[in-house]
C-alpha positions as CSV (number, residue, x, y, z in Angstrom):
1,M,103.5,46.6,2.4
2,N,104.5,44.4,-0.5
3,L,105.4,41.0,-0.2
4,D,107.3,38.6,-2.2
5,N,104.9,36.4,-4.5
6,K,106.8,33.4,-3.6
7,I,106.1,34.3,0.1
8,M,102.4,34.7,-0.5
9,E,101.9,31.2,-2.5
10,K,103.7,29.6,0.5
11,A,100.6,30.7,2.7
12,A,98.4,29.8,-0.3
13,T,99.5,26.5,0.0
14,L,99.2,26.4,3.5
15,I,95.4,27.6,3.5
16,E,95.1,24.8,0.6
17,A,96.2,22.4,3.1
18,L,93.9,23.3,6.0
19,P,90.9,21.2,4.8
20,Y,93.4,18.0,4.7
21,I,94.8,18.1,8.0
22,Q,91.1,19.1,9.5
23,R,89.8,15.8,8.0
24,F,91.9,13.6,8.8
25,N,93.6,14.8,12.1
26,R,94.2,11.7,14.4
27,K,93.4,9.4,11.6
28,I,95.5,6.6,10.7
29,I,97.9,6.8,7.5
30,V,99.7,3.8,6.2
31,V,102.5,4.8,4.3
32,K,104.3,1.8,1.8
33,Y,107.9,2.8,1.2
34,G,110.1,1.1,-1.3
35,G,111.5,1.2,-5.0
36,S,114.1,3.7,-5.9
37,A,113.2,6.3,-3.3
38,M,115.0,3.8,-0.8
39,A,118.0,3.6,-2.5
40,D,118.8,7.3,-3.0
41,E,119.9,8.9,0.5
42,E,118.3,12.1,-0.4
43,L,115.3,10.8,-1.2
44,K,115.2,8.8,1.5
45,K,115.3,11.7,4.2
46,N,112.6,13.4,2.5
47,V,110.4,10.3,2.4
48,I,110.7,10.1,6.3
49,K,110.9,14.0,6.6
50,D,107.0,14.0,5.1
51,V,106.0,10.8,7.7
52,V,107.5,13.2,10.6
53,L,105.3,16.3,8.9
54,L,102.1,14.1,8.9
55,K,102.5,13.1,12.5
56,L,103.5,16.5,13.7
57,V,100.3,17.5,12.4
58,G,97.9,15.2,13.7
59,F,98.1,12.0,11.4
60,K,98.8,8.6,12.7
61,P,101.4,7.1,10.0
62,I,102.7,3.9,10.0
63,I,105.7,3.1,7.6
64,V,105.5,-0.3,5.8
65,H,108.8,-0.8,3.9
66,G,110.0,-3.2,1.7
67,G,114.0,-3.9,0.8
68,G,113.9,-6.0,-2.3
69,K,116.8,-4.1,-3.8
70,E,118.8,-4.2,-1.1
71,I,118.1,-7.9,-0.4
72,S,118.9,-8.7,-4.1
73,R,122.3,-6.6,-3.0
74,W,123.4,-8.7,-0.1
75,V,122.7,-12.4,-1.9
76,S,124.9,-11.6,-4.3
77,K,127.2,-10.2,-2.3
78,V,127.5,-14.1,-0.9
79,G,128.0,-15.5,-4.1
80,M,124.2,-16.4,-5.0
81,E,121.8,-15.8,-7.7
82,P,118.6,-14.1,-7.0
83,R,115.8,-16.1,-8.8
84,F,112.2,-14.8,-9.0
85,V,109.0,-17.0,-10.2
86,N,106.5,-14.3,-11.7
87,G,107.9,-11.6,-10.2
88,L,108.0,-13.3,-6.8
89,R,111.5,-14.2,-5.1
90,V,112.3,-17.5,-5.0
91,T,113.2,-17.8,-1.3
92,D,115.1,-20.8,-0.1
93,E,116.1,-21.0,3.9
94,E,119.8,-19.0,3.3
95,T,117.9,-16.4,1.1
96,M,115.1,-16.1,4.0
97,E,118.2,-15.5,6.3
98,I,119.5,-12.7,4.4
99,A,115.9,-11.5,3.8
100,E,115.4,-11.2,7.6
101,M,118.5,-9.5,8.0
102,V,118.6,-7.1,5.7
103,L,115.1,-6.2,5.9
104,N,115.7,-5.6,10.3
105,K,119.0,-3.4,9.2
106,V,116.4,-1.5,6.8
107,N,114.1,-1.2,9.4
108,K,116.7,0.3,12.1
109,S,118.2,2.6,9.8
110,L,114.7,4.2,9.5
111,V,113.8,4.7,12.9
112,S,117.1,6.6,13.3
113,M,116.2,8.6,10.8
114,V,112.9,9.1,12.3
115,H,114.7,9.5,16.1
116,E,116.7,12.7,14.1
117,L,113.6,14.7,13.8
118,G,112.6,14.4,17.1
119,V,109.9,11.8,17.0
120,K,109.6,8.7,18.6
121,A,109.6,5.6,16.5
122,V,109.6,2.0,17.0
123,G,110.9,-0.5,14.4
124,I,108.9,-4.1,14.2
125,S,108.7,-7.2,12.0
126,G,105.5,-9.0,11.3
127,K,106.8,-11.3,14.2
128,D,106.6,-9.0,16.6
129,G,103.4,-8.9,18.5
130,E,102.0,-12.1,16.1
131,L,101.4,-9.0,13.5
132,L,101.4,-11.1,10.4
133,R,100.3,-14.6,10.3
134,C,100.8,-16.5,7.0
135,E,101.1,-19.4,5.0
136,K,103.1,-20.9,2.1
137,K,102.4,-18.7,-1.2
138,Y,102.9,-20.8,-4.3
139,S,103.4,-19.0,-7.6
140,G,101.3,-20.6,-10.5
141,G,101.7,-24.2,-8.6
142,Q,105.4,-23.6,-8.0
143,D,106.8,-23.6,-4.7
144,I,108.9,-21.0,-4.3
145,G,110.4,-21.6,-0.6
146,Y,109.5,-18.8,2.4
147,V,107.5,-16.4,0.7
148,G,104.3,-15.8,2.8
149,N,100.8,-15.2,2.1
150,I,98.8,-13.2,4.6
151,V,96.0,-14.8,6.3
152,E,95.5,-12.9,9.6
153,V,96.5,-9.5,11.2
154,N,96.7,-8.8,14.7
155,P,96.9,-5.0,14.8
156,K,97.0,-4.7,18.5
157,V,100.8,-3.9,18.8
158,L,100.4,-1.2,16.3
159,Y,97.4,0.5,18.4
160,D,99.2,0.2,21.2
161,L,102.5,1.8,19.7
162,L,100.2,4.5,18.2
163,E,98.5,5.0,21.9
164,K,102.1,5.7,23.4
165,D,102.7,8.3,20.5
166,F,105.4,6.3,18.6
167,L,105.7,5.8,14.7
168,P,105.3,2.2,14.1
169,I,108.2,1.4,11.0
170,V,107.1,-2.2,9.8
171,C,109.4,-5.0,7.7
172,P,107.2,-7.5,5.8
173,I,108.6,-10.6,7.7
174,G,106.0,-13.0,8.9
175,F,105.4,-16.3,10.7
176,D,103.4,-19.7,9.8
177,E,101.5,-22.1,12.7
178,S,105.2,-23.5,13.4
179,Y,106.9,-19.9,13.6
180,H,108.7,-20.2,10.7
181,S,109.7,-16.7,9.3
182,Y,108.3,-15.7,6.1
183,N,109.2,-12.9,3.4
184,I,106.3,-11.4,2.5
185,N,105.3,-8.7,-0.4
186,A,105.3,-5.1,0.7
187,D,102.4,-4.1,-0.9
188,D,100.6,-7.4,0.4
189,A,101.7,-6.4,3.6
190,A,100.4,-3.1,3.7
191,C,97.1,-3.7,2.5
192,A,96.5,-5.9,4.8
193,I,98.0,-3.5,7.7
194,A,95.5,-0.7,6.4
195,R,92.9,-3.1,6.4
196,A,93.3,-4.7,9.7
197,V,93.7,-0.9,11.2
198,H,90.9,0.8,9.3
199,A,93.0,3.2,7.9
200,E,91.7,5.9,6.2
201,K,94.9,6.8,3.8
202,L,97.3,4.3,2.3
203,A,99.9,5.6,0.2
204,F,102.0,3.9,-2.3
205,L,105.4,5.1,-2.8
206,T,106.4,3.7,-6.1
207,D,108.5,4.0,-8.8
208,V,105.7,5.3,-11.5
209,E,104.2,8.7,-11.3
210,G,100.4,6.7,-10.7
211,V,97.8,5.3,-13.2
212,Y,97.6,5.8,-16.4
213,Q,94.2,5.7,-19.2
214,D,97.5,4.3,-21.5
215,P,100.5,3.3,-19.9
216,K,102.3,3.9,-22.9
217,D,101.3,8.3,-23.2
218,K,102.5,9.6,-20.1
219,S,99.9,12.6,-20.7
220,T,97.1,10.2,-19.6
221,L,97.9,10.2,-16.2
222,I,94.8,9.9,-14.0
223,S,94.5,12.3,-10.9
224,E,91.5,10.6,-9.1
225,L,90.0,7.7,-9.8
226,T,87.0,6.0,-8.5
227,T,86.8,2.2,-7.6
228,S,83.9,1.8,-10.4
229,K,86.2,3.2,-13.0
230,M,89.3,1.3,-11.8
231,E,87.0,-1.7,-12.0
232,E,87.1,-1.0,-16.1
233,L,90.4,-0.3,-16.4
234,L,91.4,-3.6,-14.7
235,A,88.7,-5.3,-17.4
236,G,90.3,-3.2,-20.2
237,G,93.3,-5.4,-20.3
238,T,95.9,-2.2,-20.7
239,V,97.1,-2.5,-17.2
240,G,100.0,-5.0,-16.7
241,G,103.4,-5.7,-15.1
242,G,103.6,-4.9,-11.1
243,M,100.9,-2.5,-11.4
244,L,98.2,-5.3,-11.8
245,P,98.7,-6.3,-8.4
246,K,99.0,-3.4,-6.8
247,L,95.7,-1.8,-8.4
248,Q,94.1,-5.1,-7.3
249,N,95.2,-4.7,-3.6
250,C,94.3,-0.9,-3.7
251,L,90.7,-2.0,-5.0
252,D,90.7,-4.6,-1.9
253,A,91.7,-2.2,0.5
254,I,89.0,0.3,-0.1
255,E,86.4,-2.5,-0.8
256,N,87.6,-3.7,3.0
257,G,87.2,-0.2,4.4
258,V,90.1,2.2,3.5
259,S,88.8,5.3,2.7
260,R,91.2,6.0,0.1
261,V,94.7,5.0,-1.6
262,H,97.0,7.2,-3.2
263,I,99.8,5.7,-5.9
264,M,103.1,8.3,-6.4
265,D,106.2,8.1,-7.3
266,G,108.7,8.1,-4.4
267,R,111.4,9.7,-6.3
268,I,109.7,13.3,-6.8
269,A,110.9,14.8,-3.3
270,H,108.0,15.6,-0.7
271,C,105.5,13.8,-3.4
272,L,103.7,12.3,-0.2
273,L,102.8,15.8,1.4
274,L,101.9,17.1,-2.3
275,E,99.6,14.1,-3.2
276,I,97.9,14.7,0.6
277,F,97.6,18.4,1.3
278,T,97.2,19.7,-2.5
279,N,94.1,20.1,-4.5
280,N,95.7,18.4,-7.7
281,G,98.6,16.5,-5.9
282,V,100.9,14.7,-8.2
283,G,99.8,11.0,-8.3
284,T,96.4,9.2,-8.7
285,A,94.0,9.3,-5.8
286,I,92.0,6.3,-5.8
287,L,88.1,6.8,-4.1
288,K,85.0,5.1,-3.4
289,D,82.6,6.3,-5.8
290,G,81.1,9.6,-4.7
291,A,84.0,10.7,-2.3
292,T,86.2,13.4,-2.6
293,R,89.4,13.5,-1.8
294,Y,88.3,14.7,1.7
295,S,85.2,13.6,2.5
296,H,84.3,10.4,4.1
297,P,82.5,7.5,2.6
298,D,79.8,7.4,5.4
299,D,79.4,11.1,3.9
300,V,78.4,9.6,0.5
301,K,74.6,9.3,0.4
């Protein structure tokens, strides 16, 4: 019997995914979800489908989401002007109130989308279960309001949810010692949570395809990047803008026990599945020196 080539290609893709599914079964993966992929409803559905599939094949995903564009929209809607210092939102008391409202609204919409696909999810903020304790963050010595720098992560609430087979969805609102609310950069929150739960993977859905050897040349996308090579890249001075703190976060995560980090373009449909389950991937995988895409750092001699 002659089978259609496309059908055989699908079978080959499933077989290609097998070692990744075996290796990461019952392991925690933290997915940082933000950027333009949050603004497009179709892309949003694809991201949630990807995460639900990861859960159904045996992963233990945790979503940490942003919502900066939606916060800016609502700040403008009430007649205020969004202000930023060195890329960080200036968050006065009124802006903090809007940010918390908007992020919780986004959070519950993601929970509903997961439920529609038949998986149990619970949406929380960093205030729930005292998950994300903060201190005030300054930008170049400037006071930028209620912007938090994470000083402690208490992952118990996440472990409890995972144990009960829920998919946790976290919005990056934390609290200080006086229990005031603080807005936290979602990248920072995802990295801190990934470290605290000893995640096997941390995946960033961003507005870029990955890490480039030369940011001006799109043909220089790096598929795999070891920590030592990334240190060389950071020292070379070619990385700038929003990618610099993101890569520093990635390096910090790997140095603190996260096995591997993936950076990919959230605007590509099903990028999460393509990056995690295929040999070539679609973004950049950052690994410890000597590791492979699905070997564990402990296996590296």
